[in-house]
N, C-alpha and C positions, 0 to 999 in steps of 0.2 A: 911331419911324422906320417908314415904310411899306416893307413887303417887296414889292419888285417884281422880276418875272422876265421874261425875254424868251424867246419860242419862235420862233426864226427858221426860215425855210424859203422855198422857191420856191412851194410850194403850187400846183402846175401839173397838175391841180387838187388842192384839199384832199381828203383821203380820210377814211374812218371811222377809220383808224389815227391820222392827224394829230389829228382831232377828239377822240379818246379821250385822247391825251397832253395836249392843251390843257385839256380838262375836268378831268383829274386835277390839272394844275397850278393850276387855278382854286380847287381845294380846299386847296391848300398855301400859296399866296401871296395877299396882299391884292390885288395887281394883276398881271395877266398881259398883256404886250404881245406881240401876235402880229405879228411883223415879216416882211412879205412882201418878198422880195429882188427887186431890179431888176437882177440880175446878167445883163448882156447876153451874157456868155460861155456861159451855160447854154442859150441859145436856147429860151426857153419857147414852148410851143404857144399858150397864152393870153396876152393882153395883161396888163399889170400891173393896169389898172383892172378887168378881168374877174376876175382872181385875187383881188383885194381884195373884189370883189362876192361871189364864191363864199364866201370866208372869213366875211365879215360875215353873210351869209344863213344859213350853217351854224351860226353861234354865237349867233343871236338868243336872248335870254333869259338869257345869262350876263352878269351885271352888272359883274363885275370884269375884263372883257376890253376891250382897246383894240387896234384893228387899224391898222397903219401900214405905209407903204412905206419901204424903205431901199435906198440904193445906195452905201454907205460901208462901212468896216471895222465889223464887228459890235461890237467893243470900244469904238469911238468912239460908236456909237449907244447902247451901254449907259451910257456916261458921260453923254450928253445927256439920257437919260430917267431917270437915277439908278437903274438896275437893277444889282444886285450879282450876279445869277444868270442864267446862260444855260442854258436847258433844251434838251436834245437827246434825242430818242427813238431807241432802238436796237432793231433787229430781229434782227441777227445779228452774229457775230464780225467780219465784214467791215465793218459799220457802225462797230463799236468801234474798229478800227484807224485808220480815217480820222478819226473824231470825237475820238479820243484825241490824235492829232497836232494837230488844230485847237485842242483845249482847251489843249494845251501852248503853242502859239504865241500864243493869246489871253492866256494867263497872263503870258507874256513882255511882250506889248504893254500889258496892263493888269493889274497884280498884284492889284488890288482885285476883279476879276471872277472869279467861280467858275463852273465848269461842272457842272451836275447832269445825270447820265444817268438817264433813265427807261426801263425795259425795256417793250417793247411788250406789250400784251395778246396772249397766244398766238393768239387768233383773228384777229389782224391781222399776224402774223409774215411772211406771204407778200406782203403788200400794199404797193404803191408807186404813185405817180402814173403812172409809166411803164406799169405793168401795166394800170391803168385806161384810159389812152389807147389802148393796143394793143387791148384788148378792145372798147372803144367804137368804135374805128375800123373794126373788123371786124364790127360789128353784134351783138356779144355782150352778154350780160346783166351789167350793172354794179350791180344791186340788191344792197345790203348792202356794197358797196365804197366808195361815196361817200355823204355825208349825203343823206337823202331830200329835203331842202330844195333841193338843186341837181341831183338825178338827171336830171330831164327836160331841164333847160337844157343839161347836158352832152351828152345824147343828141341834142338839137336842133342843137347846134353841129356835131356830126359829120354829121348828115343834111344840113345846109345849108351845110357848109364855112364857118361863120361863127365864127371864133375870137377876135373882138375883145372 
C-alpha cells in the first residue's frame, strides 16, 4: 500500500517554513499531496492559480510531490486521494490549540484519517504568510522568508499591484 499524506494550506504565499515541512514529509511518505485551499472565507491575496504556481515552482525537483487545489472538506479530499495522513506544521502553542480541534473534528468525520503534527524548524518559528505579505508590502527584505524560486515574483507583484 502506498503511504500518502496531505499537506493542506492556503499557501498565500508559500514560505520557507511551509517548504521545510513539505520536504520533511517527502522523506517520510511515498507520496505527498500539497493541497492548496480555495477557501474563499480566508480572502487570500493571491489567486488560486498564482498560489499553485508558487508552490509548484518552489518544489521543483521533489519527485514524490503532487500539487492540487481543493475546495471541499479536507477529510473528503483525503478519501478521494487515498491519503490516510494529514500533516500539519506547528509553530507555537496557539497553532496546536486550533489544529488539535481540527484534528478531532476530522477524526469524527473520517475515522480512518490520522493527523500528524510536525514541529517547525526553530529558524522558521516566527514565519507566516501574513508576515511575508506585510514585509513585502512595505518594501522590506523577504530574502530567506520565501523560497528563492519565487522571491522576485512576490516582490514584483507588490511593486506592480499584480496579485493574479
